[in-house]
N, C-alpha and C positions, 0 to 999 in steps of 0.2 A: 246685568243688574244686578247690583253687588249687596247679599242680605248678611245682618251678621246677627247672630240669636248672641245670649245672652245668658246663659242657666246652669246651673250645676245637673241640673236634667239631662239624662244621655241620650244626645238627638243623631246618633251613631244611624240608628235607624233607618230619620225622616230623612238623611242624608244617602241611603243607600239605596231606600226603594222614591228617592223621585223620581218619576216620570221619565225619561229620557232627555225630551223637548225640553222638556226646566231645565235639566240641567243646562242644556246644550247654550239657555239663553240668562243664565244664572250662573252667581261666584256666591259660592254656598260657603262663611265662616262664622266657626262656633266655638265661644269663650265661655269659660267657666264664670269669671267672674268684671264686673265693669272695669276694674284695671287691666285686668289682660285687653279687655275690647276696644281700651279710650281712644286710641291713638287709629283706630278704623272707622270711626263712628261719620266721623268728618264725610265720609266717601260712600258712606250706607245709607241707597234708599229704600230698603226695608230693616226693620229690627225685629226678633221675635223676643219676645222676655217673659220672663217665670210669672210677670205679676208682680214683679219687684222693680223700677228700674232707676238711676242716676236722674232726677228732674231736669237736669241740662244735658243729656240725652233727646230731649225735646226739641231742643231750642234749636231755633234758628241762625246761632251763633256758633251752635257745635257740631248739631247734623246738616245744616243747611240741603243739605239733596232729600232727607226723607221724603217720604210719602204715602208711607203707609208703617203701620205698627200693628204687629201680631201679637195677641198675651196668651201661655198657654196653661191657663187659669182662665174660668168664669168671671170669676170676681176679678175687679178693677180698680176697687178702693185704692188699690198702694202706688195707681198708675200716675201717671203726671196729665191730667186731665184737660187743665186749664191749658195747658201750654199747647196741646192738640188743639184743640177747639180753638183757639187763636190762628193759629196756622189751617185749619179745616184740613188738618191729618184723619184720614179713615183709620177709627180703629177694629180690631175684630176680636172679639174672644175665643171661649175653647166651648160656651154652649152646647152642651147636648152631650158632652162624653164623660159625666157623671154619672150618669140616668143609670146605669145596672149599678155601675159598686156601691152608689151610696143611697138605693133603695135597698139593695138587700143588705147592708151593712146596719140601715134604719129596725128594718125586720130583725137580721139579730139579738140586736141591742133590749127589743122589744119583748125579743125570746129568753135571751139570759135573764132578764130584771123577771119574767114570771116566772120561770122555771127555778129561780134558785141556780144558778150556773156559778155563781161566786164561791155564795156558797157551800156546796157541793166540792166544788174544787175546792174550799179548805178542810173537808172532809176529808177528801182524801190523800191529801198533804198529810195530814194526822194520821194517817190508817184506823177513820173513825167509822165505823158503818152506820151511820144516824136513817133513819124511815119514817123518822116522826117529821120531816117538814112537809110542812107544806109549802106546797105549790099550785099555782094560777093557768088560768088559759089565756088567751088571745079570742076569742069564739065569743062573741057576743059582746064586746067591749066597744069604744066609740075613739078613734084615733081622728084628732083633730091637725089639720096643716096649715102654716103659717108659710105662704110662698106657694101657691099650688098651680106653679109650671112646669115645664116634662121628669123632674126629679118626681116632683110630689104626684102626679097622674100615675107614677113609677109605683112607687110608695103604696099610691093607693089602689090600685091593682093586684098586685100582691097582697093588702090586709084583707082584701077582699074575698082571697083563695084560704086566709085565714077565718072566716066571717066573722066579720069587726064589719063597724059601720062606721063611714069616714064621711067628716065635714070639712072642706076648702075653705083659704082663704086669700083672696085677689084679690085685682084694684078696682075689677069691674063686677063679680059677682056673678058673670055667668057661668054659666052650667060649665061640667068637666066633666070628664069621661071616667068615671068611675068612681064618683062621686055620689053620695046619696043626697048632699045639701053644700052649696056655695055662697058662702057670703062674703061683705064689700066692711069696708070702712072698721071707723074703733067701735060700734053696739055689734056687729057683725064680730068682729075681735072679741070682744068679752063676752057673746055667748058660744063661739067657738070651746076657748078656755074652760068658759064656767060647764060644758057639757062636758067633755072630753076626760078620760080616763088616759090616755097615750097627747100627747101635745111633741110636735115635731119641728121646730123650726128650719125654714132651706129656705126664706127668701136675702137678698143680698143685701150688702151695705154699702147706703145710698142716705145723704142728706135727711133723708123722710123718712129714713127705716132705723136710722142710729137711734137706741134709748127706746125705742118704741114698746118694746115690754116691759111697764113700769111696776114698782113696789105694788100698785093698784092693782094694777091686770095682775098680777099672779095671784097675789089676795082671791082673786075671782073663783081660782081651778081646788076642785077638791085637793081634801087632804089626802088622798089617795092616789092622789094623780101619780103621771111618770114624762116628767121635761126630758126631752131630745134638742141640744142644740146644734144641728149641722152649717148654722151658716155664719154668721161673726157675732165676737164674741161681744161687741159694742150696739148688737139690737135689745141684748138685752139689761138690764140691774142687776150685776154679777153681784154686788156685794148685799141685795135684797134676798136675789137666789139664797145664796150664802146662808145668810140666816135663815131665811122659810124652812132651807133645809134639816141646820142645824137643831130649831125649834120643833120638829117633824108637824109643822103647815103642810108638806108637801112628800110624800113619802120617797119619792128617790128624783135622777136626774142623771144623765149620759151626756157630757160634758166631750163635743173635739174640738172644740174652739171657746178662748178665751180673751177678755180685755188688753191682758198682755201674754205672749207669749217666746218662749219658754213660758209656761206657766212658774212660777216662782217656787221653789222648796220652802218657802214661810206657807204656803197658800192652803189653808185648811180641809180646801177641796180634796189634794191627794189621800189623807188619811180618813175618809169619812164614809164610811160602809154603807149609805144609800147613797154614793154615786160611786158613775166607771167612769174619770179620765181617759182620753185618748187625747194622743198629741198630732190632731189638723192633721186627716190620715183617712179621713172616711172616702174623699175621693179618689185612694190610689189603687190602679188597678194594675196589673202586668200587659193590661193591651192599650194601658195613656196614650202610648206612645204613637202605638198606628192612627186612636182613632183622632188624633189630635192633628196626623199628617195629612188628614185627611181632608178636616176643613182649609189644613194651611194652604195643600198643594192646587184645589179650584180657587182659595182669593187668589194665589201667586199667577194660577192662569187668569184671573177675571184681570188683573192687575195689566198685566202685559198686552192683554187683548182685547179689553174695555170691556169685558164680563159685568156680572154683576156680584159682588162679595156678601159671603151667607155671614152670618153671625155680627153683623156691623151692632156699634155702641154704640148709645145714643151718649156722647160724652157731654151734657150738658144735665144728662139725668141722673148716670152713673149704674146705670144698663145696659 
């Protein structure tokens, strides 16, 4: 079975640690760009992608032998879902590999905000002994998690260790471990936003979630609240958010994702003192490849031996 991997992510570990019985039954080729891989797509039975691929590589004309696509990302909004759906080709993602690093990243951002780490570092650079700074605490604060999935559960568990109250939002409103309250629907979203001192967005980008957080929703938040977006830039009205931050109607934000990436140098978000900008790296980890490899090996064995794949994506729903 021919496997074609197209990603600039280092997959040498995935190749080296592949179980011998899988190596014996497969040919693994790794290319860093679609251009380098294009002449091998026609024979590919499996395609591995980092979350974005030339849509033609999912068509019957370009990839007639394709049986399965594995993405190394959790989000699938940049993949040719319609082509895969039309051909009934299974797509699996990396859901679950981001839990540790993204939950730790969320807590680090909240601590960075309440403990005024940015201001203290500025004082350090200026060699200023500034003891009058007023710092806050996480204890007693309410955290709202929009997208109460696996990552959200890990965030909730860690937040409880800091004595925070935690509200979650999911599709069903079904109670989840680590949450004091779980809500659903637009009324649930509005309630969460109004109650929370911190709001973290962790939901995928789908036709139903794009533009979910509107200017009206943002206006429900406390002026003292802090918003963290680790989801996708298109789930929130970025223009409205920017304006609210500029006008002091929202205390601050930490943004790892944006409507346009890389974030243009002309964006006012770069220079705003109440905004923490990071370059879409919340899910990065030195253990990423080994974690996603375990999913890939399981699914490859399932494909070869007729087993059940894990992390199957509903290509019609987009997650």
